[in-house]
Structures are given as structure tokens and as C-alpha cells.
C-alpha positions as CSV (number, residue, x, y, z in Angstrom):
1,M,4.3,-18.0,8.7
2,Q,1.4,-18.3,11.2
3,A,3.0,-21.7,12.6
4,M,6.1,-19.8,13.1
5,K,4.4,-17.1,15.0
6,K,3.2,-19.8,17.4
7,V,6.4,-21.7,17.7
8,L,8.9,-18.9,18.1
9,P,7.5,-17.6,21.5
10,L,7.5,-21.3,22.7
11,L,11.1,-21.7,21.7
12,L,12.1,-18.4,23.2
13,T,10.6,-19.3,26.4
14,T,12.2,-22.6,26.5
15,V,15.7,-21.2,25.7
16,A,15.2,-18.6,28.4
17,L,14.2,-21.3,30.9
18,L,17.1,-23.4,30.1
19,M,19.6,-20.4,30.5
20,L,18.0,-19.5,33.8
21,F,18.3,-23.0,35.1
22,N,21.9,-23.4,34.0
23,C,22.8,-20.1,35.7
24,A,21.1,-21.2,39.0
25,A,22.8,-24.6,38.9
26,A,26.2,-23.0,38.4
27,G,25.7,-21.0,41.6
28,T,24.6,-24.0,43.8
29,T,26.4,-24.9,47.0
30,P,28.1,-28.3,47.0
31,T,26.1,-30.6,49.3
32,F,28.8,-30.9,51.9
33,E,29.0,-27.2,52.8
34,D,27.1,-25.3,55.6
35,R,26.1,-28.2,57.7
36,D,27.7,-30.1,60.7
37,W,29.4,-33.5,59.9
38,T,30.6,-36.0,62.6
39,Y,33.8,-37.9,61.8
40,V,33.2,-41.8,61.8
41,S,35.2,-43.1,64.8
42,R,34.8,-45.3,67.6
43,D,37.0,-43.5,70.2
44,A,35.8,-39.9,69.8
45,Q,33.2,-37.7,68.0
46,P,35.0,-35.1,66.2
47,T,32.9,-32.6,64.2
48,I,33.5,-30.3,61.3
49,R,31.7,-27.7,59.4
50,F,32.7,-26.1,55.9
51,S,31.4,-22.5,55.4
52,S,30.6,-21.8,51.9
53,A,30.5,-17.9,52.6
54,T,34.0,-17.7,53.9
55,H,35.7,-21.0,52.7
56,E,36.6,-21.6,56.4
57,V,36.6,-25.0,58.0
58,T,35.9,-25.3,61.8
59,G,35.3,-28.0,64.2
60,S,36.5,-30.1,67.0
61,T,39.0,-33.0,66.9
62,G,37.2,-34.6,69.7
63,C,39.9,-33.0,72.0
64,N,41.0,-29.7,70.5
65,Q,39.2,-27.0,68.3
66,L,40.4,-26.7,64.7
67,S,40.1,-24.0,62.1
68,G,41.5,-23.2,58.8
69,T,40.6,-22.6,55.1
70,Y,39.6,-24.9,52.1
71,T,39.4,-24.5,48.4
72,I,36.9,-26.5,46.2
73,T,36.8,-26.7,42.3
74,G,34.2,-29.1,41.3
75,T,34.8,-32.3,43.5
76,S,38.5,-31.3,44.2
77,L,39.2,-30.2,47.7
78,T,42.4,-28.9,49.2
79,F,42.9,-27.4,52.8
80,G,45.1,-24.7,53.8
81,P,47.1,-24.8,56.9
82,L,44.8,-25.9,59.8
83,A,45.3,-24.5,63.4
84,T,44.3,-26.4,66.5
85,T,44.3,-25.6,70.2
86,K,46.8,-27.6,72.1
87,R,45.1,-29.4,74.9
88,A,46.2,-33.0,75.7
89,C,43.7,-35.8,75.9
90,E,43.6,-39.4,76.5
91,G,45.6,-41.7,74.2
92,P,42.7,-43.0,72.1
93,V,41.3,-39.5,71.6
94,M,44.5,-38.1,70.7
95,Q,45.1,-40.9,68.1
96,V,41.7,-40.0,66.5
97,E,42.9,-36.4,66.4
98,R,46.0,-37.3,64.6
99,E,44.1,-39.5,62.0
100,L,41.6,-36.8,61.4
101,L,44.2,-34.0,60.8
102,Q,46.4,-36.3,58.5
103,G,43.3,-37.2,56.6
104,L,42.3,-33.6,56.1
105,Q,45.9,-32.8,55.1
106,H,45.8,-35.6,52.4
107,A,42.4,-34.9,51.2
108,R,42.1,-34.1,47.4
109,R,38.5,-35.1,46.6
110,W,35.1,-35.1,48.1
111,A,31.9,-37.0,47.6
112,V,28.7,-37.6,49.4
113,R,27.4,-41.1,49.2
114,D,24.5,-42.5,51.1
115,G,24.4,-39.4,53.5
116,E,28.1,-39.7,54.3
117,L,30.9,-37.3,53.3
118,E,34.0,-39.2,51.9
119,L,37.4,-37.3,51.5
120,T,39.8,-39.1,49.4
121,D,43.4,-38.9,48.5
122,D,45.2,-38.7,45.1
123,A,44.9,-42.4,44.8
124,G,41.2,-42.6,45.6
125,G,41.6,-44.0,49.0
126,V,39.3,-42.7,51.8
127,V,41.2,-40.6,54.3
128,A,38.1,-39.4,56.1
129,R,34.5,-40.2,56.4
130,F,31.9,-38.1,58.1
131,R,28.1,-38.6,58.9
């Protein structure tokens, strides 16, 4: 009985700490939100930012501003309609914009690998990469 009195508080403390840790981990922000990302491209420098508070995505295509919404569930990612301003830019910059917007619309999953954000499609192909 004396041993039980010593073990029980330790056991209860351990259980409470595990519950606290699991609750805190469940509320963590995925590693790609709330920071600026730069699209990997040789012809332009598009940037993007995901807000964990509003689930809004904002940024620049290298030519135009973009905004929209996104939804995440674990590593799944989908975008709502994306709006952009309508400036015309030089050919290579417009091509990067088209590639970026298409990539975002086809994105279904996200992963951060070696400090880069990779968005992949249903087949697992990388549709956009950011640093």
C-alpha cells in the first residue's frame, strides 16, 4: 500500500502531462502558415503568405497581386477561388504567373522538405515549390 501511495501521484502527473502535450500539439499551426514564401522560378519572384487566423492566401505573382482562401486538413490543401489584379507584364513574367496560378489550383497536398514548401497534385507531382 505504501508503494502505491508513492507511484499513484507519479502516474497521475505523467498522465496529466501527456494529455496537456497532446492538446497543445493538436492546436499547433502547420509549418507553412504565417510566413512569407518565394516561388522557385528563374524569371520572376512571386511571393505567397498563408494566414492561419483567416485561412486567406495573399501574395504577388511577380506581376499581379493575388488573394483567396484555402482549407487544410492535416497535409491536405485546397484553394478556393483566387482573385488577381489584371496588370499586363512581360512575356516570361506572365508565363510564371500562369504556372503559379495553375499550380495553386491543382494543389492537393503540402509538405515542407529541407526548408522548401512543396505543393503536390493528386498524383503526387510537384505543382509549386517555394523557399
